[in-house]
TIMAR-363708 format. One record per residue (C-alpha): y, z, x; residue in three letters; residue number from 1. Coordinates in steps of 0.5 Angstrom, whole numbers, plus 500, padded with zeros to 3 digits. Layout:
N
margu y Y	z Z	x X	r Ala	k NUM
...
//
This chain:
562
margu y 488	z 529	x 486	r Unk	k 1
margu y 487	z 536	x 487	r Unk	k 2
margu y 488	z 540	x 494	r Unk	k 3
margu y 480	z 540	x 494	r Unk	k 4
margu y 479	z 533	x 494	r Unk	k 5
margu y 485	z 531	x 499	r Unk	k 6
margu y 482	z 536	x 504	r Unk	k 7
margu y 477	z 530	x 506	r Unk	k 8
margu y 482	z 525	x 507	r Unk	k 9
margu y 487	z 530	x 510	r Unk	k 10
margu y 481	z 531	x 515	r Unk	k 11
margu y 480	z 524	x 516	r Unk	k 12
margu y 487	z 522	x 517	r Unk	k 13
margu y 488	z 527	x 522	r Unk	k 14
margu y 482	z 524	x 526	r Unk	k 15
margu y 484	z 518	x 525	r Unk	k 16
margu y 491	z 520	x 528	r Unk	k 17
margu y 488	z 523	x 534	r Unk	k 18
margu y 484	z 517	x 535	r Unk	k 19
margu y 490	z 513	x 535	r Unk	k 20
margu y 494	z 518	x 539	r Unk	k 21
margu y 489	z 518	x 545	r Unk	k 22
margu y 488	z 511	x 545	r Unk	k 23
margu y 495	z 509	x 546	r Unk	k 24
margu y 495	z 514	x 551	r Unk	k 25
margu y 489	z 511	x 555	r Unk	k 26
margu y 492	z 504	x 554	r Unk	k 27
margu y 499	z 506	x 556	r Unk	k 28
margu y 496	z 510	x 562	r Unk	k 29
margu y 491	z 505	x 564	r Unk	k 30
margu y 497	z 499	x 564	r Unk	k 31
margu y 501	z 504	x 568	r Unk	k 32
margu y 496	z 505	x 573	r Unk	k 33
margu y 495	z 497	x 574	r Unk	k 34
margu y 503	z 496	x 574	r Unk	k 35
margu y 503	z 501	x 579	r Unk	k 36
margu y 497	z 498	x 583	r Unk	k 37
margu y 501	z 492	x 584	r Unk	k 38
margu y 507	z 495	x 586	r Unk	k 39
margu y 503	z 499	x 591	r Unk	k 40
margu y 500	z 492	x 594	r Unk	k 41
margu y 507	z 489	x 595	r Unk	k 42
margu y 509	z 496	x 598	r Unk	k 43
margu y 504	z 496	x 603	r Unk	k 44
margu y 505	z 488	x 604	r Unk	k 45
margu y 512	z 489	x 605	r Unk	k 46
margu y 511	z 495	x 610	r Unk	k 47
margu y 506	z 492	x 614	r Unk	k 48
margu y 510	z 485	x 615	r Unk	k 49
margu y 516	z 490	x 617	r Unk	k 50
margu y 513	z 494	x 622	r Unk	k 51
margu y 509	z 487	x 625	r Unk	k 52
margu y 516	z 484	x 625	r Unk	k 53
margu y 519	z 490	x 629	r Unk	k 54
margu y 513	z 490	x 634	r Unk	k 55
margu y 513	z 482	x 635	r Unk	k 56
margu y 519	z 483	x 640	r Unk	k 57
margu y 516	z 488	x 644	r Unk	k 58
margu y 509	z 485	x 645	r Unk	k 59
margu y 513	z 479	x 648	r Unk	k 60
margu y 517	z 483	x 653	r Unk	k 61
margu y 512	z 485	x 658	r Unk	k 62
margu y 510	z 477	x 659	r Unk	k 63
margu y 517	z 476	x 660	r Unk	k 64
margu y 518	z 481	x 665	r Unk	k 65
margu y 512	z 479	x 668	r Unk	k 66
margu y 515	z 473	x 670	r Unk	k 67
margu y 522	z 475	x 672	r Unk	k 68
margu y 524	z 474	x 679	r Unk	k 69
margu y 526	z 481	x 681	r Unk	k 70
margu y 519	z 484	x 678	r Unk	k 71
margu y 515	z 478	x 681	r Unk	k 72
margu y 518	z 481	x 688	r Unk	k 73
margu y 516	z 488	x 686	r Unk	k 74
margu y 509	z 486	x 684	r Unk	k 75
margu y 508	z 481	x 690	r Unk	k 76
margu y 509	z 487	x 695	r Unk	k 77
margu y 515	z 486	x 698	r Unk	k 78
margu y 520	z 491	x 699	r Unk	k 79
margu y 522	z 494	x 692	r Unk	k 80
margu y 530	z 492	x 691	r Unk	k 81
margu y 534	z 498	x 690	r Unk	k 82
margu y 537	z 496	x 683	r Unk	k 83
margu y 530	z 495	x 680	r Unk	k 84
margu y 530	z 501	x 676	r Unk	k 85
margu y 537	z 500	x 674	r Unk	k 86
margu y 535	z 493	x 672	r Unk	k 87
margu y 529	z 496	x 668	r Unk	k 88
margu y 534	z 501	x 664	r Unk	k 89
margu y 539	z 495	x 662	r Unk	k 90
margu y 533	z 491	x 660	r Unk	k 91
margu y 531	z 497	x 656	r Unk	k 92
margu y 538	z 498	x 653	r Unk	k 93
margu y 538	z 491	x 651	r Unk	k 94
margu y 531	z 490	x 648	r Unk	k 95
margu y 531	z 497	x 645	r Unk	k 96
margu y 525	z 499	x 648	r Unk	k 97
margu y 524	z 507	x 650	r Unk	k 98
margu y 521	z 506	x 657	r Unk	k 99
margu y 520	z 500	x 662	r Unk	k 100
margu y 515	z 501	x 667	r Unk	k 101
margu y 512	z 497	x 673	r Unk	k 102
margu y 505	z 500	x 676	r Unk	k 103
margu y 502	z 498	x 682	r Unk	k 104
margu y 495	z 495	x 682	r Unk	k 105
margu y 492	z 502	x 682	r Unk	k 106
margu y 496	z 504	x 676	r Unk	k 107
margu y 501	z 508	x 679	r Unk	k 108
margu y 508	z 508	x 677	r Unk	k 109
margu y 513	z 504	x 682	r Unk	k 110
margu y 519	z 503	x 678	r Unk	k 111
margu y 522	z 506	x 671	r Unk	k 112
margu y 527	z 505	x 667	r Unk	k 113
margu y 528	z 513	x 666	r Unk	k 114
margu y 529	z 514	x 674	r Unk	k 115
margu y 535	z 518	x 672	r Unk	k 116
margu y 531	z 523	x 669	r Unk	k 117
margu y 528	z 529	x 672	r Unk	k 118
margu y 521	z 528	x 669	r Unk	k 119
margu y 521	z 521	x 670	r Unk	k 120
margu y 515	z 517	x 671	r Unk	k 121
margu y 516	z 515	x 679	r Unk	k 122
margu y 509	z 516	x 682	r Unk	k 123
margu y 505	z 518	x 676	r Unk	k 124
margu y 498	z 514	x 675	r Unk	k 125
margu y 496	z 511	x 668	r Unk	k 126
margu y 489	z 509	x 671	r Unk	k 127
margu y 483	z 510	x 666	r Unk	k 128
margu y 488	z 508	x 660	r Unk	k 129
margu y 485	z 503	x 655	r Unk	k 130
margu y 492	z 499	x 655	r Unk	k 131
margu y 492	z 499	x 663	r Unk	k 132
margu y 485	z 497	x 663	r Unk	k 133
margu y 486	z 491	x 658	r Unk	k 134
margu y 492	z 489	x 663	r Unk	k 135
margu y 488	z 489	x 669	r Unk	k 136
margu y 483	z 484	x 666	r Unk	k 137
margu y 489	z 480	x 664	r Unk	k 138
margu y 489	z 482	x 657	r Unk	k 139
margu y 495	z 484	x 653	r Unk	k 140
margu y 494	z 492	x 653	r Unk	k 141
margu y 496	z 495	x 646	r Unk	k 142
margu y 496	z 503	x 644	r Unk	k 143
margu y 500	z 509	x 642	r Unk	k 144
margu y 502	z 515	x 645	r Unk	k 145
margu y 503	z 522	x 643	r Unk	k 146
margu y 507	z 526	x 648	r Unk	k 147
margu y 507	z 533	x 649	r Unk	k 148
margu y 514	z 533	x 645	r Unk	k 149
margu y 511	z 530	x 639	r Unk	k 150
margu y 514	z 524	x 640	r Unk	k 151
margu y 510	z 518	x 638	r Unk	k 152
margu y 510	z 511	x 642	r Unk	k 153
margu y 507	z 504	x 642	r Unk	k 154
margu y 505	z 502	x 649	r Unk	k 155
margu y 505	z 494	x 651	r Unk	k 156
margu y 502	z 492	x 658	r Unk	k 157
margu y 501	z 486	x 661	r Unk	k 158
margu y 498	z 485	x 668	r Unk	k 159
margu y 499	z 480	x 673	r Unk	k 160
margu y 493	z 477	x 677	r Unk	k 161
margu y 493	z 473	x 684	r Unk	k 162
margu y 490	z 467	x 686	r Unk	k 163
margu y 483	z 471	x 686	r Unk	k 164
margu y 484	z 474	x 679	r Unk	k 165
margu y 486	z 481	x 682	r Unk	k 166
margu y 491	z 485	x 679	r Unk	k 167
margu y 498	z 485	x 683	r Unk	k 168
margu y 501	z 490	x 678	r Unk	k 169
margu y 503	z 491	x 671	r Unk	k 170
margu y 509	z 491	x 666	r Unk	k 171
margu y 509	z 497	x 661	r Unk	k 172
margu y 513	z 498	x 655	r Unk	k 173
margu y 514	z 504	x 651	r Unk	k 174
margu y 517	z 503	x 644	r Unk	k 175
margu y 519	z 509	x 640	r Unk	k 176
margu y 516	z 510	x 633	r Unk	k 177
margu y 522	z 514	x 630	r Unk	k 178
margu y 527	z 509	x 632	r Unk	k 179
margu y 523	z 504	x 628	r Unk	k 180
margu y 522	z 508	x 622	r Unk	k 181
margu y 530	z 510	x 623	r Unk	k 182
margu y 531	z 502	x 621	r Unk	k 183
margu y 527	z 503	x 615	r Unk	k 184
margu y 530	z 504	x 608	r Unk	k 185
margu y 528	z 510	x 604	r Unk	k 186
margu y 523	z 508	x 599	r Unk	k 187
margu y 520	z 512	x 593	r Unk	k 188
margu y 513	z 510	x 595	r Unk	k 189
margu y 510	z 514	x 601	r Unk	k 190
margu y 508	z 509	x 606	r Unk	k 191
margu y 504	z 511	x 612	r Unk	k 192
margu y 500	z 508	x 618	r Unk	k 193
margu y 494	z 512	x 620	r Unk	k 194
margu y 489	z 512	x 626	r Unk	k 195
margu y 482	z 512	x 626	r Unk	k 196
margu y 482	z 520	x 626	r Unk	k 197
margu y 486	z 519	x 619	r Unk	k 198
margu y 493	z 522	x 623	r Unk	k 199
margu y 499	z 519	x 621	r Unk	k 200
margu y 502	z 515	x 626	r Unk	k 201
margu y 508	z 511	x 623	r Unk	k 202
margu y 511	z 513	x 616	r Unk	k 203
margu y 517	z 513	x 612	r Unk	k 204
margu y 517	z 520	x 611	r Unk	k 205
margu y 518	z 524	x 618	r Unk	k 206
margu y 515	z 530	x 615	r Unk	k 207
margu y 508	z 527	x 614	r Unk	k 208
margu y 508	z 524	x 622	r Unk	k 209
margu y 502	z 527	x 626	r Unk	k 210
margu y 499	z 530	x 620	r Unk	k 211
margu y 491	z 529	x 619	r Unk	k 212
margu y 491	z 529	x 611	r Unk	k 213
margu y 484	z 530	x 611	r Unk	k 214
margu y 484	z 537	x 614	r Unk	k 215
margu y 481	z 542	x 610	r Unk	k 216
margu y 488	z 545	x 609	r Unk	k 217
margu y 491	z 538	x 606	r Unk	k 218
margu y 485	z 535	x 603	r Unk	k 219
margu y 486	z 532	x 596	r Unk	k 220
margu y 482	z 532	x 590	r Unk	k 221
margu y 480	z 525	x 589	r Unk	k 222
margu y 477	z 522	x 583	r Unk	k 223
margu y 477	z 515	x 580	r Unk	k 224
margu y 481	z 513	x 574	r Unk	k 225
margu y 480	z 506	x 571	r Unk	k 226
margu y 478	z 504	x 578	r Unk	k 227
margu y 483	z 507	x 581	r Unk	k 228
margu y 483	z 512	x 586	r Unk	k 229
margu y 488	z 518	x 584	r Unk	k 230
margu y 489	z 524	x 589	r Unk	k 231
margu y 491	z 531	x 587	r Unk	k 232
margu y 495	z 534	x 593	r Unk	k 233
margu y 495	z 542	x 594	r Unk	k 234
margu y 502	z 541	x 597	r Unk	k 235
margu y 507	z 537	x 594	r Unk	k 236
margu y 513	z 537	x 599	r Unk	k 237
margu y 512	z 531	x 602	r Unk	k 238
margu y 506	z 527	x 598	r Unk	k 239
margu y 507	z 527	x 591	r Unk	k 240
margu y 502	z 532	x 587	r Unk	k 241
margu y 498	z 527	x 584	r Unk	k 242
margu y 498	z 520	x 587	r Unk	k 243
margu y 495	z 513	x 586	r Unk	k 244
margu y 492	z 511	x 593	r Unk	k 245
margu y 492	z 504	x 596	r Unk	k 246
margu y 490	z 502	x 603	r Unk	k 247
margu y 489	z 496	x 607	r Unk	k 248
margu y 487	z 496	x 615	r Unk	k 249
margu y 492	z 492	x 619	r Unk	k 250
margu y 488	z 489	x 625	r Unk	k 251
margu y 494	z 488	x 629	r Unk	k 252
margu y 496	z 495	x 631	r Unk	k 253
margu y 488	z 498	x 629	r Unk	k 254
margu y 491	z 502	x 624	r Unk	k 255
margu y 490	z 503	x 616	r Unk	k 256
margu y 496	z 503	x 612	r Unk	k 257
margu y 496	z 507	x 606	r Unk	k 258
margu y 501	z 507	x 600	r Unk	k 259
margu y 502	z 514	x 596	r Unk	k 260
margu y 505	z 512	x 589	r Unk	k 261
margu y 507	z 518	x 584	r Unk	k 262
margu y 503	z 517	x 578	r Unk	k 263
margu y 508	z 523	x 574	r Unk	k 264
margu y 512	z 517	x 571	r Unk	k 265
margu y 506	z 513	x 569	r Unk	k 266
margu y 504	z 519	x 566	r Unk	k 267
margu y 510	z 521	x 563	r Unk	k 268
margu y 511	z 514	x 560	r Unk	k 269
margu y 504	z 514	x 557	r Unk	k 270
margu y 505	z 521	x 554	r Unk	k 271
margu y 512	z 519	x 551	r Unk	k 272
margu y 509	z 513	x 548	r Unk	k 273
margu y 503	z 517	x 545	r Unk	k 274
margu y 508	z 522	x 543	r Unk	k 275
margu y 512	z 517	x 539	r Unk	k 276
margu y 506	z 514	x 536	r Unk	k 277
margu y 504	z 521	x 534	r Unk	k 278
margu y 511	z 523	x 531	r Unk	k 279
margu y 510	z 516	x 527	r Unk	k 280
margu y 503	z 518	x 525	r Unk	k 281
margu y 506	z 525	x 523	r Unk	k 282
margu y 511	z 522	x 519	r Unk	k 283
margu y 507	z 517	x 515	r Unk	k 284
margu y 502	z 523	x 514	r Unk	k 285
margu y 508	z 527	x 511	r Unk	k 286
margu y 510	z 521	x 507	r Unk	k 287
margu y 503	z 520	x 505	r Unk	k 288
margu y 502	z 528	x 503	r Unk	k 289
margu y 509	z 527	x 499	r Unk	k 290
margu y 507	z 521	x 496	r Unk	k 291
margu y 500	z 525	x 494	r Unk	k 292
margu y 504	z 531	x 492	r Unk	k 293
margu y 509	z 527	x 487	r Unk	k 294
margu y 503	z 523	x 484	r Unk	k 295
margu y 499	z 529	x 483	r Unk	k 296
margu y 505	z 532	x 480	r Unk	k 297
margu y 506	z 526	x 476	r Unk	k 298
margu y 499	z 526	x 474	r Unk	k 299
margu y 500	z 533	x 472	r Unk	k 300
margu y 505	z 531	x 468	r Unk	k 301
margu y 502	z 525	x 465	r Unk	k 302
margu y 496	z 530	x 463	r Unk	k 303
margu y 500	z 535	x 460	r Unk	k 304
margu y 504	z 529	x 456	r Unk	k 305
margu y 497	z 526	x 454	r Unk	k 306
margu y 494	z 533	x 451	r Unk	k 307
margu y 501	z 533	x 448	r Unk	k 308
margu y 500	z 526	x 445	r Unk	k 309
margu y 493	z 528	x 443	r Unk	k 310
margu y 495	z 534	x 440	r Unk	k 311
margu y 500	z 530	x 436	r Unk	k 312
margu y 496	z 524	x 435	r Unk	k 313
margu y 491	z 529	x 432	r Unk	k 314
margu y 496	z 532	x 427	r Unk	k 315
margu y 499	z 525	x 426	r Unk	k 316
margu y 492	z 523	x 424	r Unk	k 317
margu y 491	z 529	x 419	r Unk	k 318
margu y 497	z 528	x 416	r Unk	k 319
margu y 496	z 521	x 415	r Unk	k 320
margu y 489	z 522	x 412	r Unk	k 321
margu y 493	z 527	x 408	r Unk	k 322
margu y 497	z 522	x 406	r Unk	k 323
margu y 492	z 517	x 404	r Unk	k 324
margu y 488	z 522	x 400	r Unk	k 325
margu y 495	z 523	x 396	r Unk	k 326
margu y 496	z 516	x 396	r Unk	k 327
margu y 489	z 515	x 393	r Unk	k 328
margu y 491	z 520	x 388	r Unk	k 329
margu y 497	z 517	x 386	r Unk	k 330
margu y 494	z 510	x 385	r Unk	k 331
margu y 488	z 514	x 381	r Unk	k 332
margu y 494	z 517	x 377	r Unk	k 333
margu y 498	z 511	x 376	r Unk	k 334
margu y 492	z 508	x 373	r Unk	k 335
margu y 491	z 514	x 368	r Unk	k 336
margu y 498	z 513	x 367	r Unk	k 337
margu y 498	z 506	x 366	r Unk	k 338
margu y 491	z 507	x 361	r Unk	k 339
margu y 495	z 512	x 358	r Unk	k 340
margu y 501	z 507	x 356	r Unk	k 341
margu y 495	z 502	x 354	r Unk	k 342
margu y 492	z 507	x 350	r Unk	k 343
margu y 495	z 505	x 343	r Unk	k 344
margu y 494	z 498	x 344	r Unk	k 345
margu y 487	z 499	x 347	r Unk	k 346
margu y 485	z 503	x 341	r Unk	k 347
margu y 488	z 498	x 336	r Unk	k 348
margu y 484	z 493	x 340	r Unk	k 349
margu y 477	z 497	x 339	r Unk	k 350
margu y 479	z 499	x 331	r Unk	k 351
margu y 480	z 492	x 329	r Unk	k 352
margu y 473	z 489	x 331	r Unk	k 353
margu y 470	z 495	x 329	r Unk	k 354
margu y 473	z 494	x 322	r Unk	k 355
margu y 471	z 487	x 322	r Unk	k 356
margu y 464	z 489	x 324	r Unk	k 357
margu y 464	z 494	x 318	r Unk	k 358
margu y 466	z 489	x 313	r Unk	k 359
margu y 461	z 484	x 315	r Unk	k 360
margu y 456	z 489	x 315	r Unk	k 361
margu y 457	z 491	x 308	r Unk	k 362
margu y 457	z 484	x 306	r Unk	k 363
margu y 451	z 482	x 310	r Unk	k 364
margu y 447	z 488	x 306	r Unk	k 365
margu y 450	z 485	x 299	r Unk	k 366
margu y 448	z 478	x 301	r Unk	k 367
margu y 441	z 480	x 303	r Unk	k 368
margu y 440	z 484	x 296	r Unk	k 369
margu y 442	z 478	x 293	r Unk	k 370
margu y 437	z 474	x 297	r Unk	k 371
margu y 442	z 470	x 301	r Unk	k 372
margu y 439	z 471	x 308	r Unk	k 373
margu y 442	z 465	x 311	r Unk	k 374
margu y 449	z 467	x 309	r Unk	k 375
margu y 447	z 474	x 311	r Unk	k 376
margu y 445	z 471	x 318	r Unk	k 377
margu y 452	z 468	x 319	r Unk	k 378
margu y 455	z 475	x 318	r Unk	k 379
margu y 451	z 478	x 323	r Unk	k 380
margu y 453	z 473	x 328	r Unk	k 381
margu y 460	z 475	x 327	r Unk	k 382
margu y 458	z 482	x 328	r Unk	k 383
margu y 455	z 480	x 335	r Unk	k 384
margu y 461	z 476	x 337	r Unk	k 385
margu y 466	z 482	x 335	r Unk	k 386
margu y 461	z 487	x 339	r Unk	k 387
margu y 462	z 482	x 345	r Unk	k 388
margu y 469	z 482	x 344	r Unk	k 389
margu y 469	z 490	x 345	r Unk	k 390
margu y 464	z 490	x 351	r Unk	k 391
margu y 469	z 485	x 355	r Unk	k 392
margu y 475	z 490	x 353	r Unk	k 393
margu y 471	z 496	x 355	r Unk	k 394
margu y 468	z 492	x 362	r Unk	k 395
margu y 475	z 491	x 363	r Unk	k 396
margu y 477	z 498	x 362	r Unk	k 397
margu y 471	z 501	x 366	r Unk	k 398
margu y 473	z 496	x 372	r Unk	k 399
margu y 480	z 498	x 372	r Unk	k 400
margu y 479	z 505	x 372	r Unk	k 401
margu y 473	z 505	x 377	r Unk	k 402
margu y 475	z 507	x 384	r Unk	k 403
margu y 475	z 501	x 389	r Unk	k 404
margu y 473	z 501	x 396	r Unk	k 405
margu y 479	z 500	x 401	r Unk	k 406
margu y 477	z 494	x 404	r Unk	k 407
margu y 480	z 487	x 404	r Unk	k 408
margu y 477	z 481	x 402	r Unk	k 409
margu y 477	z 474	x 399	r Unk	k 410
margu y 478	z 475	x 391	r Unk	k 411
margu y 480	z 470	x 386	r Unk	k 412
margu y 487	z 471	x 384	r Unk	k 413
margu y 487	z 468	x 377	r Unk	k 414
margu y 481	z 473	x 375	r Unk	k 415
margu y 486	z 478	x 377	r Unk	k 416
margu y 491	z 476	x 373	r Unk	k 417
margu y 487	z 474	x 367	r Unk	k 418
margu y 484	z 481	x 367	r Unk	k 419
margu y 491	z 484	x 367	r Unk	k 420
margu y 494	z 480	x 362	r Unk	k 421
margu y 488	z 482	x 357	r Unk	k 422
margu y 489	z 489	x 358	r Unk	k 423
margu y 497	z 488	x 357	r Unk	k 424
margu y 496	z 483	x 351	r Unk	k 425
margu y 496	z 488	x 345	r Unk	k 426
margu y 502	z 492	x 348	r Unk	k 427
margu y 506	z 485	x 349	r Unk	k 428
margu y 504	z 483	x 342	r Unk	k 429
margu y 506	z 490	x 339	r Unk	k 430
margu y 513	z 489	x 343	r Unk	k 431
margu y 514	z 482	x 341	r Unk	k 432
margu y 514	z 480	x 348	r Unk	k 433
margu y 514	z 472	x 349	r Unk	k 434
margu y 509	z 471	x 356	r Unk	k 435
margu y 509	z 465	x 359	r Unk	k 436
margu y 505	z 463	x 365	r Unk	k 437
margu y 507	z 457	x 370	r Unk	k 438
margu y 504	z 454	x 376	r Unk	k 439
margu y 497	z 454	x 379	r Unk	k 440
margu y 492	z 454	x 374	r Unk	k 441
margu y 485	z 453	x 379	r Unk	k 442
margu y 482	z 458	x 382	r Unk	k 443
margu y 486	z 461	x 388	r Unk	k 444
margu y 483	z 466	x 393	r Unk	k 445
margu y 487	z 471	x 397	r Unk	k 446
margu y 486	z 477	x 401	r Unk	k 447
margu y 486	z 484	x 398	r Unk	k 448
margu y 482	z 489	x 393	r Unk	k 449
margu y 481	z 486	x 386	r Unk	k 450
margu y 482	z 493	x 382	r Unk	k 451
margu y 488	z 495	x 386	r Unk	k 452
margu y 491	z 488	x 386	r Unk	k 453
margu y 490	z 488	x 378	r Unk	k 454
margu y 493	z 495	x 378	r Unk	k 455
margu y 499	z 492	x 382	r Unk	k 456
margu y 500	z 486	x 377	r Unk	k 457
margu y 499	z 491	x 371	r Unk	k 458
margu y 505	z 495	x 374	r Unk	k 459
margu y 509	z 490	x 374	r Unk	k 460
margu y 508	z 487	x 367	r Unk	k 461
margu y 509	z 494	x 364	r Unk	k 462
margu y 515	z 495	x 368	r Unk	k 463
margu y 518	z 489	x 365	r Unk	k 464
margu y 516	z 491	x 358	r Unk	k 465
margu y 519	z 498	x 359	r Unk	k 466
margu y 526	z 494	x 362	r Unk	k 467
margu y 527	z 490	x 356	r Unk	k 468
margu y 527	z 496	x 351	r Unk	k 469
margu y 531	z 493	x 345	r Unk	k 470
margu y 533	z 486	x 348	r Unk	k 471
margu y 534	z 481	x 343	r Unk	k 472
margu y 530	z 476	x 347	r Unk	k 473
margu y 524	z 479	x 350	r Unk	k 474
margu y 520	z 474	x 355	r Unk	k 475
margu y 516	z 475	x 361	r Unk	k 476
margu y 515	z 469	x 366	r Unk	k 477
margu y 509	z 469	x 371	r Unk	k 478
margu y 509	z 463	x 376	r Unk	k 479
margu y 504	z 462	x 381	r Unk	k 480
margu y 505	z 458	x 387	r Unk	k 481
margu y 503	z 457	x 395	r Unk	k 482
margu y 505	z 455	x 401	r Unk	k 483
margu y 501	z 454	x 408	r Unk	k 484
margu y 501	z 461	x 410	r Unk	k 485
margu y 502	z 465	x 403	r Unk	k 486
margu y 501	z 465	x 396	r Unk	k 487
margu y 507	z 468	x 391	r Unk	k 488
margu y 506	z 471	x 384	r Unk	k 489
margu y 513	z 472	x 381	r Unk	k 490
margu y 514	z 476	x 375	r Unk	k 491
margu y 521	z 476	x 371	r Unk	k 492
margu y 523	z 479	x 365	r Unk	k 493
margu y 529	z 478	x 361	r Unk	k 494
margu y 531	z 486	x 361	r Unk	k 495
margu y 538	z 489	x 364	r Unk	k 496
margu y 536	z 488	x 371	r Unk	k 497
margu y 536	z 492	x 377	r Unk	k 498
margu y 541	z 497	x 379	r Unk	k 499
margu y 540	z 498	x 386	r Unk	k 500
margu y 534	z 493	x 388	r Unk	k 501
margu y 534	z 496	x 396	r Unk	k 502
margu y 532	z 502	x 393	r Unk	k 503
margu y 527	z 500	x 388	r Unk	k 504
margu y 521	z 501	x 392	r Unk	k 505
margu y 523	z 509	x 394	r Unk	k 506
margu y 518	z 514	x 392	r Unk	k 507
margu y 521	z 517	x 385	r Unk	k 508
margu y 527	z 512	x 384	r Unk	k 509
margu y 527	z 510	x 377	r Unk	k 510
margu y 532	z 507	x 372	r Unk	k 511
margu y 528	z 510	x 366	r Unk	k 512
margu y 531	z 516	x 362	r Unk	k 513
margu y 530	z 523	x 365	r Unk	k 514
margu y 524	z 526	x 362	r Unk	k 515
margu y 521	z 520	x 359	r Unk	k 516
margu y 514	z 519	x 359	r Unk	k 517
margu y 514	z 512	x 362	r Unk	k 518
margu y 514	z 515	x 369	r Unk	k 519
margu y 516	z 518	x 375	r Unk	k 520
margu y 518	z 513	x 379	r Unk	k 521
margu y 512	z 512	x 384	r Unk	k 522
margu y 509	z 506	x 381	r Unk	k 523
margu y 513	z 501	x 385	r Unk	k 524
margu y 512	z 505	x 391	r Unk	k 525
margu y 505	z 505	x 390	r Unk	k 526
margu y 504	z 498	x 389	r Unk	k 527
margu y 509	z 497	x 395	r Unk	k 528
margu y 504	z 501	x 399	r Unk	k 529
margu y 498	z 497	x 396	r Unk	k 530
margu y 500	z 490	x 397	r Unk	k 531
margu y 502	z 492	x 404	r Unk	k 532
margu y 495	z 494	x 406	r Unk	k 533
margu y 493	z 487	x 404	r Unk	k 534
margu y 498	z 485	x 409	r Unk	k 535
margu y 503	z 482	x 404	r Unk	k 536
margu y 509	z 484	x 401	r Unk	k 537
margu y 513	z 485	x 395	r Unk	k 538
margu y 520	z 482	x 394	r Unk	k 539
margu y 525	z 484	x 388	r Unk	k 540
margu y 532	z 481	x 386	r Unk	k 541
margu y 536	z 480	x 380	r Unk	k 542
margu y 535	z 473	x 377	r Unk	k 543
margu y 541	z 469	x 376	r Unk	k 544
margu y 540	z 468	x 369	r Unk	k 545
margu y 539	z 475	x 368	r Unk	k 546
margu y 533	z 480	x 369	r Unk	k 547
margu y 529	z 483	x 375	r Unk	k 548
margu y 524	z 478	x 378	r Unk	k 549
margu y 519	z 481	x 383	r Unk	k 550
margu y 515	z 477	x 388	r Unk	k 551
margu y 508	z 479	x 390	r Unk	k 552
margu y 506	z 475	x 397	r Unk	k 553
margu y 499	z 475	x 399	r Unk	k 554
margu y 495	z 472	x 405	r Unk	k 555
margu y 491	z 466	x 402	r Unk	k 556
margu y 483	z 466	x 404	r Unk	k 557
margu y 482	z 459	x 405	r Unk	k 558
margu y 475	z 460	x 409	r Unk	k 559
margu y 473	z 465	x 403	r Unk	k 560
margu y 474	z 459	x 398	r Unk	k 561
margu y 470	z 454	x 403	r Unk	k 562
//
């Protein structure tokens, strides 16, 4: 794969990796916001319970004081006890209230726990306030108050009614909100309780108190992300720069509780996970790239090797073809050599019937002159027999000398042996060779080439005749046998044997005299190659009783016989 073909895959992998990274970030961020939302709900619940728990005691304090005998005396119109202000101060100190007031039916202060202050509430009127109006009607009055010094107070009031349901006066308890906030532990999340004007009245961040976050200078940019409200604040000193906002209305105090949860950690975790995935995908991509480069280098090397192999194969094929041609030439040269060695015998084989034919022809002519036609006819029959004999010899020579196609087919081994013996018979007769044939007599088919196998057999016979030379006993023994998977033709002579049997099939190896006309040492090598092309083999050894023995091993052709 080249760089050009890798480009589309690289682009596709890049988009795939980008999609995975973005998907990882999105899923992680969504999961983080969900967990943050659950945390915010818990924090709002805890803050509400904590604040209401703190206020529960102060809600009951006006009821308890309204029933106290000292307070009853004041509300019944009796003379105000001198120690009433001290009583209220002690009660405020014990209960934790900021101020405790007793108002007459017109909502004017007649006793207060801050009597010792210069600007105490003695004589101050609280008429027309919501909590006073509620208390005058027999209900628990509740409100919150922001004083001139920016201090924030919760206010609880309880009225005392006479038998005619008319107000005899009221008990008012002020609770300092800052003191309540002081008891809260510092949480990571910003929690605040807002009034209907979106002003923070109670909060765990003092700097947020009395701030209107909906004002133009503080108004956040909000959007919905995966179903959650996300706000981005311009000033991040008190509130997070980006926060998940949760809110819940608290009817007991007529305020809305809001939690501002910082999304920075959630974003960081999502970004970290996406970065890790990106790094992993980058490493995988790098590994794939390295693998691709390695495969490309390997492919280049294989291509180079393939081209080299192709060149080498072409050279080998060319050399092999040259060797085949050389072998064919050697085979033909071997045939010519064999024909040359057999020429004397062949000449004798042809001259003998020619002389006989001449005699029978002369005798036949004389018999015709003497009108002995029947006897002349017999002479002509003899001439015809000699012609047939010469025709067979010439046919065998022509078949031996012709070029045969290099095919491997089923051939009759007995016919090959018979023709080889016919061509070698005259030399055997001249040399005084005793030729003995044993073994199978019936037709036996093997896989090979008729002429080439004939050349091998003649070469073996010729070598055997040459090897016996001037031996007193000259005998060639041929034996034909077969097993289930091979046919063996053994040719043994009674010569001097082989000097080096392991080398007899090497080219140019010969035991004959140097410069002799009997061969160059290529006959056995060529014969070995011919039999090998049939899928067979030639084995040789020195026979224990003397002489050399060659065994031609061939493949049987059972199907062809059938």
